[in-house]
C-alpha positions as semicolon CSV with decimal commas, in nm:
position;residue;x (nm);y (nm);z (nm)
1;X;0,616;-1,508;0,022
2;X;0,972;-1,450;0,127
3;X;1,186;-1,760;0,170
4;X;1,310;-1,866;0,510
5;X;1,550;-2,130;0,642
6;X;1,606;-2,313;0,967
7;X;1,945;-2,459;1,055
8;X;1,877;-2,786;1,230
9;X;2,180;-2,969;1,376
10;X;2,135;-3,349;1,372
11;X;1,941;-3,459;1,678
12;X;2,114;-3,796;1,666
13;X;2,463;-3,650;1,712
14;X;2,639;-3,843;1,985
15;X;2,889;-3,669;2,211
16;X;3,134;-3,861;2,426
17;X;3,195;-3,682;2,755
18;X;3,532;-3,736;2,926
19;X;3,380;-3,950;3,202
20;X;3,168;-4,134;2,950
21;X;3,460;-4,205;2,722
22;X;3,630;-4,390;3,007
23;X;3,326;-4,616;3,032
24;X;3,281;-4,636;2,656
25;X;2,930;-4,486;2,694
26;X;2,764;-4,226;2,472
27;X;2,538;-3,932;2,563
28;X;2,271;-3,784;2,335
29;X;2,305;-3,411;2,263
30;X;2,017;-3,162;2,286
31;X;1,846;-3,045;1,968
32;X;1,832;-2,674;1,888
33;X;1,771;-2,450;1,590
34;X;1,833;-2,099;1,462
35;X;1,628;-1,892;1,218
36;X;1,807;-1,695;0,948
37;X;1,515;-1,456;0,892
38;X;1,581;-1,091;0,972
39;X;1,451;-0,918;1,285
40;X;1,115;-0,754;1,231
41;X;1,088;-0,376;1,212
42;X;0,790;-0,242;1,405
43;X;0,696;0,120;1,346
44;X;0,426;0,330;1,509
45;X;0,221;0,607;1,347
46;X;-0,046;0,853;1,457
47;X;-0,138;0,953;1,100
48;X;-0,310;0,686;0,887
49;X;-0,181;0,846;0,568
50;X;0,178;0,803;0,685
51;X;0,108;0,439;0,769
52;X;-0,008;0,353;0,416
53;X;0,171;0,608;0,197
54;X;0,424;0,356;0,061
55;X;0,157;0,119;-0,075
56;X;0,219;0,135;-0,452
57;X;-0,018;0,128;-0,745
58;X;-0,123;-0,223;-0,840
59;X;-0,070;-0,368;-0,492
60;X;-0,267;-0,664;-0,362
61;X;-0,417;-0,562;-0,028
62;X;-0,587;-0,795;0,220
63;X;-0,847;-0,597;0,416
64;X;-0,972;-0,745;0,742
65;X;-1,321;-0,737;0,884
66;X;-1,652;-0,919;0,847
67;X;-1,917;-0,702;0,690
68;X;-1,852;-0,371;0,862
69;X;-1,726;-0,522;1,188
70;X;-1,354;-0,501;1,257
71;X;-1,264;-0,315;0,939
72;X;-0,965;-0,075;0,939
73;X;-1,176;0,227;0,844
74;X;-0,907;0,487;0,917
75;X;-0,646;0,306;0,709
76;X;-0,897;0,285;0,424
77;X;-0,941;0,660;0,464
78;X;-0,564;0,694;0,438
79;X;-0,568;0,515;0,102
80;X;-0,829;0,765;-0,017
81;X;-0,585;1,048;0,050
82;X;-0,280;0,880;-0,104
83;X;-0,477;0,816;-0,424
84;X;-0,317;0,476;-0,491
85;X;-0,469;0,312;-0,803
86;X;-0,512;-0,035;-0,951
87;X;-0,568;-0,209;-0,615
88;X;-0,657;-0,576;-0,595
89;X;-0,860;-0,586;-0,274
90;X;-0,916;-0,917;-0,096
91;X;-1,193;-0,882;0,159
92;X;-1,498;-1,057;0,295
93;X;-1,710;-0,776;0,149
94;X;-1,698;-0,464;-0,066
95;X;-1,827;-0,228;0,201
96;X;-2,131;-0,007;0,150
97;X;-2,171;0,303;-0,063
98;X;-2,034;0,550;0,193
99;X;-1,825;0,336;0,425
100;X;-1,545;0,081;0,417
101;X;-1,412;-0,027;0,079
102;X;-1,713;0,138;-0,081
103;X;-1,524;0,467;-0,049
104;X;-1,236;0,334;-0,260
105;X;-1,484;0,205;-0,518
106;X;-1,635;0,550;-0,552
107;X;-1,294;0,694;-0,641
108;X;-1,223;0,396;-0,872
109;X;-0,903;0,305;-0,690
110;X;-0,990;-0,066;-0,689
111;X;-0,926;-0,266;-1,004
112;X;-1,028;-0,612;-0,879
113;X;-1,229;-0,735;-0,580
114;X;-1,186;-1,086;-0,441
115;X;-1,483;-1,128;-0,209
116;X;-1,754;-1,358;-0,086
117;X;-2,035;-1,107;-0,019
118;X;-2,099;-0,794;-0,224
119;X;-2,472;-0,741;-0,194
120;X;-2,505;-0,399;-0,028
121;X;-2,313;-0,167;-0,256
122;X;-2,494;-0,006;-0,548
123;X;-2,177;0,151;-0,691
124;X;-2,005;-0,187;-0,682
125;X;-2,291;-0,337;-0,885
126;X;-2,284;-0,053;-1,137
127;X;-1,908;-0,075;-1,195
128;X;-1,914;-0,454;-1,226
129;X;-2,200;-0,471;-1,476
130;X;-2,059;-0,183;-1,683
131;X;-1,717;-0,348;-1,716
132;X;-1,526;-0,103;-1,495
133;X;-1,446;-0,351;-1,216
134;X;-1,314;-0,706;-1,203
135;X;-1,483;-0,931;-0,947
136;X;-1,370;-1,274;-0,833
137;X;-1,655;-1,418;-0,626
138;X;-1,538;-1,690;-0,388
139;X;-1,739;-1,902;-0,142
140;X;-1,683;-1,758;0,203
141;X;-1,533;-2,066;0,366
142;X;-1,308;-2,114;0,063
143;X;-1,197;-1,750;0,083
144;X;-1,105;-1,788;0,449
145;X;-0,909;-2,107;0,382
146;X;-0,731;-1,962;0,077
147;X;-0,601;-1,679;0,297
148;X;-0,513;-1,912;0,585
149;X;-0,332;-2,146;0,347
150;X;-0,136;-1,856;0,201
151;X;-0,014;-1,760;0,547
152;X;0,079;-2,120;0,624
153;X;0,286;-2,158;0,307
154;X;0,038;-2,400;0,146
155;X;0,014;-2,326;-0,228
156;X;-0,322;-2,497;-0,288
157;X;-0,577;-2,731;-0,130
158;X;-0,880;-2,941;-0,222
159;X;-1,237;-2,859;-0,114
160;X;-1,575;-3,001;-0,207
161;X;-1,733;-2,653;-0,200
162;X;-1,817;-2,533;-0,549
163;X;-1,804;-2,871;-0,721
164;X;-2,067;-2,894;-0,995
165;X;-2,103;-2,515;-1,019
166;X;-1,939;-2,243;-1,227
167;X;-1,668;-2,231;-0,962
168;X;-1,555;-2,575;-1,079
169;X;-1,663;-2,557;-1,442
170;X;-1,524;-2,210;-1,512
171;X;-1,684;-1,939;-1,721
172;X;-1,810;-1,721;-1,435
173;X;-1,778;-1,356;-1,544
174;X;-1,491;-1,176;-1,372
175;X;-1,516;-0,873;-1,600
176;X;-1,771;-0,762;-1,857
177;X;-1,724;-0,568;-2,179
178;X;-1,924;-0,249;-2,215
179;X;-2,169;-0,434;-2,442
180;X;-2,244;-0,693;-2,171
181;X;-2,034;-0,977;-2,312
182;X;-1,777;-1,147;-2,091
183;X;-1,427;-1,000;-2,116
184;X;-1,261;-1,216;-1,849
185;X;-1,403;-1,549;-1,733
186;X;-1,300;-1,769;-1,442
187;X;-1,085;-2,072;-1,514
188;X;-1,206;-2,430;-1,453
189;X;-1,071;-2,603;-1,144
190;X;-0,884;-2,930;-1,130
191;X;-1,106;-3,208;-0,990
192;X;-1,003;-3,513;-0,789
193;X;-1,198;-3,783;-0,612
194;X;-1,127;-3,883;-0,252
195;X;-1,326;-4,161;-0,083
196;X;-1,600;-4,139;-0,342
197;X;-1,642;-3,762;-0,315
198;X;-1,535;-3,498;-0,565
199;X;-1,310;-3,207;-0,469
200;X;-1,178;-2,906;-0,658
201;X;-0,834;-2,749;-0,629
202;X;-0,822;-2,394;-0,493
203;X;-0,506;-2,183;-0,490
204;X;-0,403;-1,994;-0,178
205;X;-0,404;-1,614;-0,150
206;X;-0,119;-1,393;-0,037
207;X;-0,089;-1,015;-0,042
208;X;0,163;-0,735;-0,056
209;X;-0,005;-0,561;0,238
210;X;-0,266;-0,649;0,499
211;X;-0,476;-0,377;0,662
212;X;-0,628;-0,505;0,986
213;X;-0,812;-0,369;1,290
214;X;-0,686;-0,467;1,638
215;X;-0,799;-0,391;1,991
216;X;-0,469;-0,379;2,177
217;X;-0,101;-0,383;2,086
218;X;0,233;-0,353;2,259
219;X;0,571;-0,215;2,159
220;X;0,695;-0,558;2,054
221;X;0,429;-0,577;1,780
222;X;0,199;-0,827;1,955
223;X;-0,171;-0,760;1,900
224;X;-0,509;-0,874;2,030
225;X;-0,826;-0,885;1,822
226;X;-1,141;-0,819;2,023
227;X;-1,416;-1,082;2,004
228;X;-1,593;-1,078;1,664
229;X;-1,316;-0,869;1,507
230;X;-1,093;-1,178;1,504
231;X;-1,274;-1,292;1,186
232;X;-1,057;-1,232;0,876
233;X;-0,809;-1,005;1,054
234;X;-0,610;-1,290;1,207
235;X;-0,530;-1,500;0,895
236;X;-0,463;-1,191;0,684
237;X;-0,176;-1,090;0,914
238;X;0,004;-1,410;0,824
239;X;-0,067;-1,397;0,451
240;X;0,085;-1,057;0,370
241;X;0,443;-0,935;0,336
242;X;0,367;-0,620;0,535
243;X;0,091;-0,586;0,794
244;X;-0,048;-0,244;0,887
245;X;-0,249;-0,255;1,210
246;X;-0,511;0,001;1,307
247;X;-0,533;-0,012;1,685
248;X;-0,813;0,149;1,888
249;X;-0,678;0,121;2,244
250;X;-0,364;0,269;2,393
251;X;-0,031;0,092;2,345
252;X;0,033;-0,155;2,626
253;X;0,369;-0,222;2,784
254;X;0,313;-0,597;2,768
255;X;-0,016;-0,743;2,653
256;X;0,092;-1,094;2,753
257;X;0,083;-0,998;3,120
258;X;-0,253;-0,822;3,089
259;X;-0,432;-1,067;2,865
260;X;-0,277;-1,404;2,945
261;X;-0,616;-1,576;2,944
262;X;-0,740;-1,411;2,624
263;X;-0,678;-1,497;2,265
264;X;-0,373;-1,319;2,127
265;X;-0,195;-1,304;1,801
266;X;0,181;-1,250;1,798
267;X;0,310;-1,082;1,487
268;X;0,661;-1,118;1,624
269;X;0,642;-1,495;1,577
270;X;0,492;-1,446;1,233
271;X;0,779;-1,225;1,131
272;X;1,030;-1,485;1,246
273;X;0,856;-1,757;1,045
274;X;0,751;-1,568;0,737
275;X;1,024;-1,302;0,719
276;X;0,785;-1,014;0,664
277;X;0,937;-0,679;0,585
278;X;0,761;-0,460;0,841
279;X;0,488;-0,451;1,103
280;X;0,323;-0,115;1,156
281;X;0,061;-0,008;1,408
282;X;-0,168;0,290;1,352
283;X;-0,297;0,455;1,670
284;X;-0,658;0,565;1,646
285;X;-0,727;0,859;1,871
286;X;-1,020;0,843;2,108
287;X;-1,233;0,548;2,206
288;X;-1,393;0,282;1,991
289;X;-1,641;0,406;1,728
290;X;-1,974;0,500;1,881
291;X;-2,166;0,283;1,636
292;X;-2,005;-0,038;1,763
293;X;-2,207;-0,190;2,047
294;X;-2,100;-0,486;2,258
295;X;-2,402;-0,683;2,377
296;X;-2,369;-0,980;2,613
297;X;-2,662;-1,222;2,607
298;X;-2,818;-1,353;2,926
299;X;-2,574;-1,619;3,055
300;X;-2,872;-1,825;3,175
301;X;-2,978;-1,871;2,812
302;X;-2,651;-2,011;2,683
303;X;-2,354;-2,211;2,807
304;X;-2,123;-1,910;2,780
305;X;-2,148;-1,542;2,699
306;X;-2,210;-1,471;2,334
307;X;-2,093;-1,131;2,210
308;X;-2,265;-0,954;1,924
309;X;-2,157;-0,640;1,737
310;X;-2,437;-0,426;1,598
311;X;-2,406;-0,153;1,338
312;X;-2,645;0,141;1,363
313;X;-2,706;0,300;1,025
314;X;-2,827;0,659;1,026
């Protein structure tokens, strides 16, 4: 993560005004601060290949989405065309055989997967068991917090999840040899006890790039994630040096004015705090994918509307 500095003048500085000096009184000054981080550079693209073409071989890429909901499918398609190799992909899941990150697995562009759920991809299973793919399985809540901590500048944290398992003890197979023996095993975690309970130390995750799916964006680089698609997309924006946003609606003039009562994520603030290099927004032509359905449950059955995304598989 790029370094950043804040210049903070002393809040206790005392300034004697001319009228005050005559009385021998003192007046407190106001506190203020300036950031030395550079201004963010927001670029807009209509071609997903152009948006991701500078992602180099061996990059660590954070890919938003939960299952197949809220994934940047067009940006993933762009990576297919650029042919980038040796990717370390951090994602909730590994996609399915013919969609999502499963497409990059088929072309063997992914070297390592850091995921919490990988159970619906036959090619993923084949590559892992044959020693072609490295896999770092992480409990889902731990994965979310590792990414959030990375974006917050927290190098590591303690969690009770995984204590007493291979996550804590080490030895879980990350990569197999072709003969089925373990080539790379997970490392044991540091253990500490707090209030009679054991916790293990987990390191945060940061990335070179984050590929996320947004609903709306404006020219200033502010974006809104729609309902369930907030999932991993939000923390990944903060944890990467460069965030590439796939955006399904038209560019707004000012999303603050239109969505003042909705949840919003401001990448402009992130850039000021984290000194990212770029923010880029990819414009997806047309409406939202036809397989994404928004269903609102009967409000009489719950305290507030609950929104569900369904995926229709053909």
